N, C-alpha and C positions, 0 to 999 in steps of 0.2 A: 865148628868151625863159624857158624853164622852167629853165636852167640858172642865169640870174641870179637868176629867184625862190627857187630850192634853196638858193644861195649867201647869199642876202640872210637868209632864213629860219634857215639853220646861223649865220650871225654873230649874228642876235639870239639864239637858244638859248644859243649859247654867252658872250656877253654877260651875259644873265640868269644863267645858272650860275654866271660869275665874281663878279657882284652880290651873289648869296645866300652864295658863298664869303666875300667880303669882309666882308659882315654879320656873319657868324657867326663870324669873326676876332676881333669886337669884343663884341659881345652872344652870350653862352652859348645854345643851344637848350634851351629852358623857362624862361629870364627875360624879362622886359617889357624893351623899351628903353629907358623912361622911367625906372625905378627903378633899373634896372642901372647905364644910361651916367652919370643924372645925380645920382643919391644914393648910389651905393655907394662903400665902399672896402674896399681888400684887407687882410684880416687875415694872421698868419702862416700859410705853407702848413702841410698836415700830410703827411708821408711814411708810406707802408706799409712794413711790414716788409721787404718784397723790393724796395724802394725807390724806388716810385712815386710821384710828388709830385703832390698835388692842392692848388688854389690855394682860397682861402676870401675870400668878400666878404660884408661886411654891408651890410643897406641903414640908411641913415642919415641918412634923412628926416627923421625924427622925432628928431633930436637932443635936442630939448628936453622930449620926452613922458617921462613916467615908466611902464616897462613893458619889455616885451620885444621884440626886435629880430630881422626876418627876415635867415636867412644860408642862402647859397647855395655849396655845394661845387662846384667846376667841373672837369670832366676834359679833356683837350685830344686831340685825335685831328689829325694833320695833313692827312687827305683832306677830313674832315666840320667841322672847327674845333671850338671848346668847345661843351662840352654840360653842364647841371645834372644831377649824378647824386645829390645830396641837397639838399634844402631843408627850413626850418623856424624856428621861433622858438627864440631861445636869450637867457639871460637877459643882463642889462646888462655885467655883468663878463667876459661871454665876447665880447660883440659889440664892446666897447671895448679890447679887448686886455687887459685885467687880468689876466685868468687865461687859461690855454689850452684849447683845447676839449678835452674828455673825449672819447677815440676809442677805440673797440672795433673790431679789424679780423675780416673775415669772408673770409679769403683775401687778395685785394687789393682790396678794397671795403671802405670807411668804414663804421661803425655809429655814428651820432652819438645820443644820447638829448636830443631836442627838448623844450621844454617845451610844455606843454599848449596854450597861446593866447597872445594877445598880453597 
Protein backbone atom coordinates (compact mmCIF):
# COMPACT_ATOMS: atom_id res chain seq x y z
CA UNK A 1 0.00 0.00 0.00
CA UNK A 2 2.83 2.44 0.84
CA UNK A 3 4.44 1.64 -2.50
CA UNK A 4 1.29 2.60 -4.46
CA UNK A 5 0.84 5.74 -2.38
CA UNK A 6 4.42 6.88 -3.02
CA UNK A 7 3.98 6.26 -6.77
CA UNK A 8 0.74 8.26 -6.76
CA UNK A 9 2.36 11.16 -4.87
CA UNK A 10 5.35 11.06 -7.24
CA UNK A 11 3.03 11.16 -10.27
CA UNK A 12 1.13 14.11 -8.81
CA UNK A 13 4.35 16.02 -8.16
CA UNK A 14 5.64 15.25 -11.63
CA UNK A 15 2.35 16.42 -13.18
CA UNK A 16 2.45 19.65 -11.13
CA UNK A 17 6.02 20.28 -12.27
CA UNK A 18 5.06 19.63 -15.89
CA UNK A 19 2.04 21.97 -15.73
CA UNK A 20 4.13 24.73 -14.12
CA UNK A 21 6.79 24.42 -16.84
CA UNK A 22 4.09 24.46 -19.53
CA UNK A 23 2.56 27.62 -18.03
CA UNK A 24 5.94 29.39 -18.07
CA UNK A 25 6.47 28.36 -21.67
CA UNK A 26 3.67 30.79 -22.57
CA UNK A 27 3.58 33.36 -19.74
CA UNK A 28 6.97 34.60 -18.53
CA UNK A 29 7.76 34.73 -14.83
CA UNK A 30 7.10 38.27 -13.70
CA UNK A 31 4.14 38.91 -16.04
CA UNK A 32 0.47 38.41 -15.24
CA UNK A 33 -1.57 35.93 -17.26
CA UNK A 34 -4.40 38.14 -18.54
CA UNK A 35 -2.42 41.19 -19.71
CA UNK A 36 0.31 39.09 -21.26
CA UNK A 37 -1.78 36.47 -23.05
CA UNK A 38 -4.85 38.58 -23.77
CA UNK A 39 -3.51 42.00 -24.63
CA UNK A 40 0.16 41.87 -25.52
CA UNK A 41 1.79 41.84 -28.91
CA UNK A 42 5.37 41.16 -29.86
CA UNK A 43 7.66 43.94 -31.02
CA UNK A 44 10.93 43.44 -32.83
CA UNK A 45 13.46 41.51 -30.71
CA UNK A 46 16.68 43.05 -29.43
CA UNK A 47 20.07 41.36 -29.70
CA UNK A 48 23.10 41.87 -27.50
CA UNK A 49 26.57 42.48 -28.96
CA UNK A 50 27.40 38.87 -27.99
CA UNK A 51 24.45 37.60 -30.04
CA UNK A 52 21.89 36.78 -27.32
CA UNK A 53 18.35 37.67 -28.42
CA UNK A 54 15.63 39.00 -26.12
CA UNK A 55 11.96 39.17 -27.10
CA UNK A 56 10.02 42.37 -26.46
CA UNK A 57 6.27 42.48 -25.81
CA UNK A 58 4.02 45.54 -25.45
CA UNK A 59 0.73 45.58 -23.56
CA UNK A 60 -1.78 46.82 -26.09
CA UNK A 61 -4.91 46.67 -23.91
CA UNK A 62 -5.32 50.41 -23.97
CA UNK A 63 -4.76 50.88 -27.69
CA UNK A 64 -7.20 53.75 -27.79
CA UNK A 65 -5.73 55.60 -24.82
CA UNK A 66 -3.30 58.46 -24.99
CA UNK A 67 -0.28 57.70 -22.89
CA UNK A 68 2.58 55.33 -22.42
CA UNK A 69 2.46 51.55 -22.91
CA UNK A 70 3.78 48.81 -20.62
CA UNK A 71 6.60 46.75 -22.12
CA UNK A 72 8.22 43.46 -21.07
CA UNK A 73 11.70 42.35 -22.18
CA UNK A 74 11.73 38.56 -21.95
CA UNK A 75 14.57 36.06 -21.76
CA UNK A 76 14.20 32.32 -22.34
CA UNK A 77 15.78 29.41 -20.52
CA UNK A 78 15.06 25.89 -21.71
CA UNK A 79 14.74 24.57 -18.15
CA UNK A 80 12.78 27.30 -16.40
CA UNK A 81 10.93 28.80 -19.37
CA UNK A 82 10.54 32.47 -20.10
CA UNK A 83 11.09 35.23 -17.53
CA UNK A 84 10.87 39.02 -17.54
CA UNK A 85 14.23 40.73 -17.18
CA UNK A 86 13.05 44.33 -17.73
CA UNK A 87 9.65 45.98 -17.65
CA UNK A 88 8.33 49.50 -17.67
CA UNK A 89 6.47 52.18 -19.61
CA UNK A 90 7.61 53.36 -23.03
CA UNK A 91 6.21 56.12 -25.20
CA UNK A 92 3.72 55.20 -27.94
CA UNK A 93 6.18 55.46 -30.85
CA UNK A 94 8.23 52.63 -29.31
CA UNK A 95 5.20 50.55 -28.32
CA UNK A 96 3.66 50.70 -31.78
CA UNK A 97 6.93 49.82 -33.49
CA UNK A 98 7.31 53.17 -35.28
CA UNK A 99 10.70 53.60 -33.59
CA UNK A 100 13.20 51.04 -32.31
CA UNK A 101 13.86 50.83 -28.58
CA UNK A 102 17.01 52.62 -27.47
CA UNK A 103 19.03 49.94 -25.76
CA UNK A 104 22.32 50.28 -23.91
CA UNK A 105 24.14 47.10 -23.01
CA UNK A 106 25.67 46.26 -19.66
CA UNK A 107 27.57 43.15 -20.65
CA UNK A 108 24.95 40.80 -22.06
CA UNK A 109 22.03 42.48 -20.24
CA UNK A 110 19.98 45.25 -21.86
CA UNK A 111 19.32 48.57 -20.15
CA UNK A 112 16.39 50.63 -21.44
CA UNK A 113 15.46 54.12 -20.35
CA UNK A 114 11.77 53.75 -19.47
CA UNK A 115 9.27 56.57 -19.21
CA UNK A 116 8.55 57.92 -15.74
CA UNK A 117 4.91 56.87 -15.66
CA UNK A 118 1.78 56.17 -17.58
